[in-house]
C-alpha positions as CSV (number, residue, x, y, z in Angstrom):
1,M,80.2,3.0,25.7
2,A,79.4,-0.7,25.8
3,V,76.0,-1.8,24.5
4,D,74.1,-4.6,26.4
5,R,74.0,-7.9,24.7
6,P,70.8,-8.9,23.0
7,V,68.6,-11.3,24.8
8,W,69.2,-14.2,22.3
9,Q,73.0,-13.8,22.8
10,E,72.6,-14.2,26.5
11,M,70.4,-17.2,26.0
12,F,72.8,-18.7,23.5
13,G,75.8,-18.2,25.9
14,S,73.8,-20.0,28.6
15,G,72.9,-22.7,26.2
16,I,76.5,-23.2,25.3
17,M,77.5,-23.7,29.0
18,R,74.6,-26.2,29.3
19,I,75.6,-28.1,26.3
20,T,79.2,-28.3,27.5
21,W,77.9,-29.8,30.8
22,L,75.8,-32.2,28.9
23,F,78.7,-33.5,26.9
24,R,80.7,-34.0,30.2
25,T,77.9,-35.8,32.0
26,Q,76.0,-37.7,29.4
27,R,77.1,-40.9,27.4
28,C,79.0,-40.2,24.3
29,G,76.3,-41.8,22.1
30,Y,74.2,-38.6,22.5
31,R,76.8,-36.2,21.6
32,L,76.7,-36.3,17.9
33,P,73.1,-35.3,17.6
34,V,73.8,-32.3,19.9
35,V,76.6,-31.2,17.6
36,L,74.4,-31.4,14.6
37,W,71.9,-29.2,16.4
38,I,74.5,-26.6,17.1
39,T,75.6,-26.6,13.4
40,G,72.0,-26.1,12.2
41,L,71.5,-23.4,14.9
42,L,74.5,-21.5,13.5
43,A,73.2,-21.6,10.0
44,F,69.8,-20.0,10.8
45,M,70.4,-17.8,13.8
46,P,69.7,-14.0,13.3
47,L,72.5,-11.6,13.9
48,H,72.5,-8.0,15.6
49,A,74.7,-5.1,15.8
50,V,77.2,-4.0,18.3
51,E,78.5,-0.4,18.5
52,G,81.9,0.2,16.8
53,I,81.9,-3.1,14.7
54,P,79.7,-4.2,11.9
55,P,76.8,-5.9,13.6
56,A,76.6,-9.1,11.6
57,A,80.4,-9.6,11.9
58,T,80.6,-9.2,15.7
59,D,77.7,-11.4,16.6
60,T,78.8,-14.1,14.1
61,Q,82.4,-14.2,15.3
62,Q,81.3,-14.4,19.0
63,V,78.9,-17.1,18.4
64,T,81.5,-19.0,16.3
65,L,84.2,-18.6,18.9
66,D,81.9,-19.8,21.7
67,T,81.0,-22.8,19.6
68,L,84.6,-23.7,18.8
69,I,85.6,-23.5,22.4
70,S,82.8,-26.0,23.3
71,L,83.7,-28.3,20.5
72,I,87.5,-28.2,21.2
73,T,86.7,-29.1,24.8
74,L,84.4,-31.9,23.8
75,Q,87.1,-33.2,21.4
76,A,89.7,-33.3,24.1
77,E,87.3,-35.2,26.5
78,M,86.4,-37.7,23.8
79,K,90.0,-38.4,23.2
80,Q,90.5,-39.0,26.9
81,D,87.5,-41.3,26.9
82,I,88.9,-43.2,23.8
83,A,92.3,-43.6,25.6
84,G,90.5,-45.0,28.7
85,L,88.6,-47.5,26.6
86,H,91.8,-48.6,24.9
87,R,93.2,-49.3,28.4
88,A,90.1,-51.1,29.5
89,L,90.1,-53.2,26.4
90,E,93.7,-54.4,27.2
91,Q,92.7,-55.3,30.7
92,A,89.4,-57.1,29.8
93,Q,89.4,-60.7,30.7
94,T,86.5,-62.3,28.9
95,A,85.5,-62.2,25.2
96,G,82.1,-60.6,26.1
97,E,83.8,-57.7,27.8
98,K,86.1,-57.1,25.0
99,R,83.3,-57.1,22.6
100,D,81.3,-54.6,24.5
101,I,84.2,-52.2,25.0
102,Q,85.2,-52.4,21.3
103,S,81.6,-51.6,20.4
104,Q,81.7,-48.5,22.6
105,L,85.1,-47.6,21.2
106,D,84.0,-47.8,17.6
107,K,81.0,-45.6,18.2
108,L,83.1,-43.1,20.1
109,E,85.7,-42.9,17.3
110,E,83.0,-42.4,14.8
111,D,81.6,-39.5,16.8
112,L,85.1,-38.0,17.1
113,V,85.5,-38.1,13.4
114,A,82.2,-36.2,12.9
115,I,83.1,-33.6,15.6
116,T,86.5,-33.0,14.1
117,R,84.9,-32.5,10.7
118,N,82.3,-30.0,12.1
119,L,84.9,-28.2,14.0
120,K,86.9,-27.7,10.7
121,E,83.9,-26.6,8.8
122,I,82.7,-24.0,11.5
123,A,86.2,-22.6,11.8
124,A,86.6,-22.3,8.0
125,G,83.1,-21.1,7.4
126,A,82.8,-23.3,4.3
127,D,81.9,-26.8,3.2
128,I,85.1,-28.7,3.1
129,N,83.4,-31.9,2.0
130,S,83.4,-30.4,-1.6
131,L,87.2,-30.5,-1.4
132,R,87.3,-34.2,-0.7
133,K,87.8,-36.6,-3.5
134,V,85.0,-39.2,-3.5
135,D,85.8,-42.5,-4.9
136,E,83.1,-43.6,-7.4
137,K,81.8,-47.0,-6.7
138,Q,82.5,-49.4,-9.6
139,F,79.3,-50.1,-11.5
140,S,78.0,-53.7,-11.2
141,L,75.2,-54.7,-13.4
142,Q,74.4,-57.7,-11.1
143,E,74.1,-55.5,-8.0
144,E,72.0,-53.0,-9.7
145,L,69.6,-55.7,-11.0
146,F,69.5,-57.3,-7.5
147,S,68.6,-53.9,-6.0
148,L,65.7,-53.6,-8.4
149,L,64.5,-57.0,-7.7
150,R,64.9,-57.0,-4.1
151,P,61.3,-55.9,-3.2
152,A,59.8,-58.7,-5.2
153,L,62.3,-61.2,-3.8
154,E,61.5,-60.1,-0.3
155,E,57.8,-60.4,-0.9
156,M,58.2,-63.9,-2.2
157,K,60.5,-64.7,0.7
158,D,57.8,-63.5,3.1
159,M,55.2,-65.5,1.2
160,T,57.1,-68.7,1.6
161,S,58.5,-68.1,5.1
162,H,55.8,-70.3,6.6
163,V,56.5,-73.2,4.3
164,R,60.3,-72.9,4.6
165,L,60.0,-72.9,8.5
166,K,58.0,-76.1,8.4
167,S,60.6,-77.6,6.0
168,D,63.4,-76.5,8.4
169,L,61.6,-78.0,11.4
170,R,61.0,-81.3,9.6
171,E,64.7,-81.5,8.6
172,K,65.7,-80.7,12.2
173,I,63.4,-83.4,13.6
174,A,64.7,-86.0,11.1
175,D,68.2,-85.1,12.1
176,Y,67.6,-85.4,15.9
177,R,65.7,-88.7,15.4
178,E,68.6,-90.1,13.6
179,K,71.1,-88.9,16.4
180,L,68.9,-90.0,19.3
181,P,69.5,-93.8,19.0
182,V,73.2,-93.2,18.8
183,A,73.2,-91.3,22.1
184,E,70.9,-93.8,23.8
185,T,73.1,-96.7,22.7
186,A,76.2,-94.8,24.0
187,V,74.6,-94.2,27.4
188,H,73.5,-97.7,27.7
189,N,76.9,-99.2,26.8
190,L,78.7,-96.9,29.1
191,T,76.3,-97.7,32.0
192,V,77.0,-101.4,31.5
193,L,80.7,-101.0,31.3
194,L,80.7,-98.7,34.4
195,E,78.8,-101.4,36.5
196,A,81.3,-104.0,35.4
197,A,84.5,-102.0,35.9
198,E,86.5,-102.4,39.1
199,N,89.5,-100.2,38.4
200,D,89.1,-96.7,39.9
201,S,90.9,-94.9,37.1
202,L,88.8,-96.6,34.5
203,R,85.5,-96.0,36.5
204,S,86.4,-92.3,36.8
205,Y,87.1,-92.1,33.0
206,L,83.8,-93.9,32.2
207,Q,81.8,-91.7,34.5
208,G,83.2,-88.6,32.7
209,L,82.2,-90.1,29.5
210,L,78.7,-91.1,30.7
211,A,78.1,-87.6,32.0
212,D,79.0,-86.1,28.5
213,W,76.8,-88.5,26.7
214,R,73.9,-88.0,29.1
215,K,74.2,-84.2,28.5
216,Q,74.1,-84.8,24.8
217,L,71.2,-87.2,25.1
218,T,69.3,-84.6,27.2
219,F,70.1,-81.9,24.7
220,I,69.0,-84.0,21.8
221,Q,65.8,-85.0,23.5
222,S,64.9,-81.3,24.4
223,E,65.7,-80.1,20.9
224,L,63.6,-82.9,19.3
225,Q,60.6,-82.1,21.7
226,S,60.9,-78.4,21.0
227,A,61.0,-78.9,17.2
228,E,58.1,-81.3,17.3
229,Y,56.1,-78.9,19.5
230,Q,56.7,-76.1,17.1
231,L,55.7,-78.1,14.1
232,N,52.6,-79.4,15.7
233,K,51.7,-75.9,16.7
234,I,52.1,-74.6,13.2
235,E,50.2,-77.4,11.5
236,A,47.4,-77.1,14.0
237,S,47.0,-73.4,13.4
238,E,47.6,-73.2,9.6
239,A,44.7,-73.1,7.2
240,S,44.3,-75.3,4.1
241,L,46.4,-74.6,1.0
242,A,43.3,-73.3,-0.8
243,E,42.4,-71.0,2.0
244,A,45.9,-69.7,2.4
245,S,46.3,-69.0,-1.3
246,Q,42.9,-67.3,-1.3
247,S,43.8,-65.3,1.7
248,Y,47.1,-64.2,0.2
249,L,45.6,-63.3,-3.2
250,K,42.8,-61.3,-1.4
251,S,45.4,-59.4,0.6
252,F,47.5,-58.8,-2.5
253,F,44.7,-57.4,-4.6
254,Q,43.2,-55.3,-1.7
255,K,46.6,-53.6,-1.4
256,R,47.4,-53.3,-5.1
257,G,44.2,-53.8,-6.9
258,L,43.9,-50.0,-7.6
259,Y,47.5,-49.8,-9.1
260,L,46.8,-52.9,-11.3
261,T,43.6,-51.4,-12.5
262,I,45.3,-48.1,-13.4
263,A,48.1,-50.1,-15.2
264,L,45.4,-52.0,-17.2
265,L,43.8,-48.7,-18.0
266,V,47.0,-47.2,-19.2
267,V,47.6,-50.2,-21.5
268,A,44.0,-50.0,-22.8
269,G,44.6,-46.2,-23.5
270,V,47.9,-46.9,-25.3
271,L,46.1,-49.4,-27.6
272,L,43.2,-47.0,-28.2
273,V,45.5,-44.2,-29.1
274,S,47.5,-46.5,-31.4
275,R,44.3,-47.6,-33.1
276,L,43.3,-44.0,-33.7
277,A,46.7,-43.2,-34.9
278,Y,46.6,-46.2,-37.3
279,R,43.3,-45.0,-38.8
280,A,44.6,-41.5,-39.2
281,M,47.6,-42.7,-41.1
282,V,45.4,-44.9,-43.4
283,R,43.2,-41.9,-44.1
284,L,45.9,-39.2,-44.5
285,I,48.8,-41.0,-46.0
286,P,48.4,-41.9,-49.7
287,G,48.9,-45.6,-50.5
288,Y,49.2,-46.7,-46.9
289,R,46.9,-49.7,-47.6
290,A,47.9,-50.3,-51.1
291,E,48.5,-53.9,-52.2
292,H,52.2,-53.3,-52.6
293,R,53.5,-50.5,-50.3
294,S,56.8,-48.7,-50.5
295,F,59.7,-49.4,-48.2
296,R,59.0,-46.0,-46.5
297,L,55.4,-46.8,-45.7
298,R,56.4,-50.3,-44.4
299,L,59.1,-48.7,-42.2
300,L,56.5,-46.3,-40.9
301,D,54.1,-49.2,-40.1
302,L,56.8,-51.1,-38.3
303,M,57.8,-48.1,-36.2
304,H,54.1,-47.6,-35.2
305,H,53.9,-51.2,-34.0
306,V,57.2,-51.0,-32.1
307,I,56.3,-47.7,-30.4
308,T,52.9,-49.2,-29.4
309,T,54.6,-52.3,-27.9
310,I,57.1,-50.1,-26.0
311,L,54.4,-47.8,-24.6
312,A,52.2,-50.8,-23.6
313,I,55.1,-52.3,-21.7
314,A,56.5,-49.1,-20.2
315,G,53.0,-47.7,-19.2
316,P,52.4,-50.0,-16.3
317,M,56.0,-49.8,-15.1
318,V,55.7,-46.0,-15.0
319,V,52.5,-46.3,-12.9
320,F,54.2,-48.7,-10.4
321,Y,57.1,-46.2,-10.2
322,M,54.9,-43.2,-9.6
323,V,52.8,-44.9,-6.9
324,E,56.1,-46.3,-5.4
325,D,54.9,-49.8,-5.3
326,W,58.3,-51.4,-5.6
327,V,56.9,-55.0,-5.4
328,L,54.9,-54.6,-8.5
329,F,57.7,-52.7,-10.2
330,S,60.1,-55.5,-9.4
331,L,57.7,-58.1,-10.6
332,G,57.4,-56.2,-13.9
333,I,61.2,-56.2,-14.1
334,L,61.3,-60.0,-13.5
335,L,58.7,-60.5,-16.1
336,L,60.6,-58.4,-18.6
337,L,63.9,-60.3,-17.8
338,A,62.3,-63.5,-18.2
339,I,60.8,-62.5,-21.6
340,G,64.2,-61.2,-22.6
341,L,66.1,-64.3,-21.7
342,T,63.4,-66.4,-23.5
343,L,63.6,-64.4,-26.7
344,R,67.4,-64.0,-26.7
345,A,67.9,-67.1,-28.8
346,A,65.2,-66.0,-31.2
347,L,66.7,-62.6,-32.0
348,P,68.2,-63.6,-35.3
349,R,64.9,-65.0,-36.4
350,Y,63.1,-61.8,-35.4
351,W,65.5,-59.8,-37.5
352,Q,64.6,-62.0,-40.4
353,Q,60.9,-61.3,-39.7
354,V,61.7,-57.5,-39.7
355,Q,63.3,-57.9,-43.1
356,L,60.2,-59.8,-44.4
357,F,57.9,-57.1,-43.0
358,L,59.9,-54.4,-44.8
359,N,59.7,-56.5,-48.0
360,I,63.4,-56.9,-48.3
361,G,63.8,-60.5,-47.1
362,S,63.8,-63.9,-48.9
363,V,60.0,-63.7,-49.5
364,R,58.5,-60.6,-51.2
365,E,55.1,-59.5,-52.1
366,G,53.8,-60.3,-55.7
367,E,56.2,-63.4,-56.0
368,R,55.6,-67.2,-55.9
369,I,56.4,-69.5,-53.0
370,F,55.9,-73.3,-52.5
371,L,54.2,-74.2,-49.2
372,D,52.6,-77.3,-48.0
373,G,52.8,-79.0,-51.4
374,L,51.1,-76.1,-53.3
375,P,52.4,-72.9,-55.1
376,W,51.1,-69.7,-53.6
377,L,51.1,-66.1,-54.7
378,V,52.2,-63.7,-51.8
379,R,49.5,-61.2,-51.8
380,R,50.5,-59.2,-48.7
381,I,53.3,-59.5,-46.1
382,N,52.3,-58.5,-42.6
383,F,52.4,-59.9,-39.1
384,Y,49.8,-62.2,-40.6
385,S,50.6,-62.6,-44.4
386,E,48.0,-63.4,-47.1
387,L,48.7,-66.1,-49.6
388,E,46.5,-67.1,-52.6
389,N,46.3,-69.8,-55.2
390,P,44.8,-68.1,-58.2
391,A,43.8,-71.4,-60.0
392,A,42.3,-73.1,-57.0
393,E,40.7,-69.9,-55.7
394,I,41.9,-70.6,-52.2
395,R,43.4,-68.2,-49.7
396,Q,45.1,-68.5,-46.3
397,R,46.6,-66.3,-43.6
398,V,49.9,-67.4,-42.2
399,P,52.1,-65.8,-39.5
400,I,55.1,-64.1,-40.8
401,D,57.3,-66.6,-38.9
402,D,56.2,-69.4,-41.3
403,L,57.8,-67.4,-44.2
404,V,61.3,-67.1,-42.6
405,D,62.6,-70.3,-44.0
406,L,61.1,-70.0,-47.5
407,K,62.2,-68.3,-50.6
408,S,60.1,-66.7,-53.3
409,R,60.6,-66.1,-57.0
410,P,59.0,-64.0,-59.8
411,F,56.5,-66.0,-61.8
412,K,55.8,-66.1,-65.4
413,K,52.5,-66.0,-67.2
414,G,52.3,-69.7,-68.0
415,D,53.5,-71.1,-64.6
416,P,50.9,-73.6,-63.4
417,W,49.2,-73.1,-60.0
418,F,46.8,-76.1,-59.8
419,P,46.0,-79.0,-62.2
420,C,42.3,-78.1,-62.3
421,L,39.6,-75.6,-61.5
422,R,36.3,-76.1,-59.7
423,G,33.9,-77.7,-62.3
424,D,36.6,-79.5,-64.3
425,W,36.5,-83.1,-65.1
426,V,39.6,-85.0,-64.2
427,L,40.9,-88.5,-64.7
428,L,43.2,-89.9,-61.9
429,S,45.7,-92.6,-62.1
430,D,43.6,-94.9,-59.8
431,G,41.0,-94.9,-62.5
432,M,38.6,-92.4,-60.9
433,R,37.0,-89.9,-63.2
434,G,34.9,-87.2,-61.8
435,K,33.9,-83.6,-61.7
436,V,35.8,-81.3,-59.2
437,I,33.3,-79.7,-56.9
438,G,35.5,-78.6,-54.0
439,I,39.1,-77.5,-53.6
440,S,40.8,-76.4,-50.4
441,Q,44.2,-76.3,-48.8
442,E,43.5,-79.7,-47.2
443,L,40.9,-81.5,-49.4
444,V,39.7,-82.0,-53.0
445,Q,36.2,-83.4,-53.6
446,L,35.0,-85.1,-56.8
447,V,31.7,-86.3,-58.0
448,A,31.5,-89.1,-60.4
449,R,28.8,-89.9,-63.1
450,G,25.8,-91.1,-61.1
451,G,26.4,-88.8,-58.2
452,A,28.9,-90.7,-56.1
453,H,31.4,-88.4,-54.2
454,R,35.0,-89.1,-53.4
455,T,37.2,-86.9,-51.3
456,Y,41.0,-86.9,-51.4
457,Q,43.6,-85.1,-49.3
458,T,45.1,-82.5,-51.5
459,P,48.6,-84.0,-51.4
460,D,47.2,-87.4,-52.3
461,F,45.1,-85.9,-55.1
462,L,48.2,-84.3,-56.7
463,G,50.1,-87.5,-56.2
464,L,47.6,-89.3,-58.5
465,S,48.7,-87.2,-61.5
466,P,45.2,-85.8,-62.3
467,V,44.5,-85.5,-66.1
468,N,42.2,-82.5,-66.7
469,L,39.7,-83.5,-69.3
470,S,38.1,-80.1,-69.4
471,T,41.2,-78.6,-71.2
472,N,40.7,-80.9,-74.4
473,F,41.5,-84.7,-74.3
474,R,42.5,-87.4,-76.7
475,L,40.9,-90.8,-77.3
476,K,42.9,-93.7,-78.8
477,E,41.0,-96.8,-79.8
478,T,42.3,-99.9,-81.7
479,I,40.5,-102.1,-84.2
480,G,41.9,-105.3,-85.8
481,I,41.2,-106.5,-89.3
482,S,42.0,-109.8,-91.1
483,Y,45.3,-110.6,-92.7
484,D,43.3,-111.1,-95.8
485,L,43.2,-107.3,-96.0
486,Q,46.9,-106.8,-95.8
487,H,47.3,-104.7,-98.9
488,E,44.2,-102.5,-98.2
489,S,45.2,-102.0,-94.5
490,V,47.9,-99.6,-95.4
491,T,46.3,-97.9,-98.4
492,T,42.5,-97.4,-98.6
493,I,41.1,-98.7,-95.4
494,P,42.5,-95.9,-93.0
495,D,40.9,-93.3,-95.2
496,L,37.7,-95.0,-95.5
497,L,37.5,-95.6,-91.7
498,R,38.4,-92.0,-90.9
499,A,35.6,-90.7,-93.3
500,H,33.1,-93.0,-91.7
501,V,34.0,-91.9,-88.2
502,E,33.8,-88.2,-89.2
503,K,30.4,-88.8,-90.7
504,R,29.2,-90.6,-87.6
505,V,30.6,-87.8,-85.3
506,A,28.7,-85.2,-87.3
507,E,25.5,-87.3,-87.3
508,E,25.5,-87.7,-83.4
509,G,26.1,-84.1,-82.8
510,Y,29.7,-84.1,-81.9
511,G,31.1,-82.5,-85.1
512,G,31.8,-79.1,-83.8
513,K,33.7,-80.7,-80.8
514,L,36.0,-82.9,-82.9
515,L,39.4,-81.1,-83.0
516,N,41.4,-83.7,-85.0
517,L,40.9,-87.2,-86.3
518,R,43.5,-89.7,-87.6
519,V,43.5,-93.3,-88.5
520,E,46.8,-95.0,-88.7
521,F,48.2,-98.5,-89.1
522,E,49.5,-99.4,-85.7
523,R,51.0,-102.9,-85.9
524,A,50.8,-106.5,-87.2
525,N,49.5,-108.3,-84.3
526,T,49.4,-112.1,-83.8
527,S,45.9,-112.7,-85.2
528,S,45.0,-109.3,-86.8
529,L,46.3,-106.2,-88.4
530,D,45.6,-103.3,-85.9
531,L,44.5,-99.9,-86.8
532,V,44.4,-97.0,-84.3
533,V,41.8,-94.3,-84.3
534,I,43.1,-91.1,-82.7
535,A,40.4,-88.4,-81.9
536,D,41.3,-85.1,-80.2
537,L,38.1,-83.6,-78.6
538,D,37.0,-80.4,-77.0
539,G,37.2,-80.2,-73.2
540,S,33.5,-79.4,-72.9
541,L,33.0,-83.2,-73.6
542,G,35.0,-84.3,-70.7
543,D,32.0,-85.6,-68.8
544,L,31.4,-87.9,-71.8
545,Y,34.9,-89.4,-71.9
546,N,33.8,-93.0,-71.5
547,R,30.7,-92.6,-73.7
548,L,32.9,-91.4,-76.5
549,R,35.3,-94.2,-76.2
550,R,32.4,-96.6,-76.6
551,C,31.2,-94.6,-79.6
552,L,34.6,-94.9,-81.3
553,Q,34.5,-98.7,-80.9
554,R,30.9,-98.8,-82.3
555,W,31.7,-96.6,-85.3
556,C,34.7,-98.7,-86.2
557,V,32.6,-102.0,-86.1
558,E,29.9,-100.2,-88.2
559,A,32.6,-99.3,-90.8
560,C,33.8,-103.0,-90.9
561,N,30.3,-104.2,-91.4
562,E,29.6,-101.6,-94.1
563,Y,32.8,-102.4,-96.1
564,G,33.0,-106.1,-95.4
565,W,36.2,-106.0,-93.4
566,E,36.6,-109.2,-91.3
567,I,37.4,-108.7,-87.6
568,P,39.2,-111.9,-86.8
569,F,39.1,-113.7,-83.4
570,T,42.2,-114.1,-81.4
571,Q,43.6,-117.5,-82.4
572,L,45.3,-119.9,-80.0
573,T,47.8,-122.4,-81.3
574,L,48.0,-125.6,-79.3
575,H,50.9,-127.9,-79.5
576,Q,50.7,-131.6,-78.5
577,A,53.6,-133.3,-77.2
578,T,54.6,-136.6,-78.9
579,A,54.7,-139.5,-76.4
580,S,57.9,-141.6,-76.5
581,G,58.0,-145.3,-75.6
582,G,55.0,-147.5,-75.9
């Protein structure tokens, strides 16, 4: 006994008939959505049983067969329509008709391909697309970058559209103003020739030319007026540059102010976490802040800085991606690309800086370098490195980039760092003698006896070859005696003079500061026999340098007076020329 069909099946059968009618009566452009609707209906429609056959199988097969019949009918009708359009295309007279027919034909062929594919899938009961070989599109870095930057470029394009339109109108106006006199001249000349021409053939030809030029003149005038009207309208309605910029910025930040704020908070959070992590590493890792750290600790410090930088850059980009603000995301990409292109040439130098940071480069901690005319001890290498001159007691911080082109070396115990210390007395080659009261990387300040101050630039000071009197010094004074004492000058007089000077040094309180004293015959001068007194004195008497020189001269004169040694005057010999002739 036959079982009545379910209500849904009756409705579906009726629907199939209506759909078939719809395909026959409606334009082909509406057919593809209907087919897709049928496909979706088949996927989700409930199935019921019929006596004698498994319920699901019977209902599914019947629905499938009804659908296939409708699709096959529709496919045949669409093929007929396509053939009709091909015939119409061949018979079309104008280009416009051919263009319209070709557009309909392309759309219909596209729908036919879709219907044929759906027909096969419904009949097979499987997705046949998985069997098709899909050709992978060749990867293009340029296209991928352009797709990422497209939102920002479109935003900038919209922002400048007003300015570009004005520029295009000005160029158009300038072009037509240049063409207008040419057309006017041509119309004028042809009018004059036409009035003077008597030949009918010539007049007919000139009239044709005149008509063409008048059309061109009218066209040029109308285009020029239209462009001028548009430009005047734009200029009359536009705001000032400041107002336009203010309006755009206000609109920009109203739309994206929240996202920018979140991005800044993310960066601040990254920096805060990085700071806390750094403090934790300093507290928990032994030797992390030691003066000379191991390679392992330096590498750990470098990785900490690198990770912080990456997170600070990636954080805002992740925010823009999550809120789907592709304009800000594209602007971030543009900024990163600009930074990358700018730093591309500097990558080798950055690698050298990394080597310095890890203490495996040309400059190393605990060694000596020469910078700005001074030797320096490399105390610590970091992004800002610490240098020290131990003798001058000056320090400075320099960026690690300044160390890239330098070389350091181990130093020995006796290597000099600076010619003097603060508080030392120095004698310069320009005759200046003073006490050093200030030393810096740039300047050295001296104070002379009496309180006068003199300041030198550090390179100039070093160029004057300073003699440090506070580290012991030598005085050499010369005394001349008469040639009558020729024999005694090389025998007894030097000893007597030395004894007298030693006695006077002791009497005036310098005895403990006299390190060495010698009196020697120096030379036979023109008018005298010269003896030299050489006194080595302790550096604590450096401030008395000139006074001690005068004392040596005074003590030598006293000895001459005591022992009756004549100190001759310098003698000048004059020669008078003999006059010849009368």
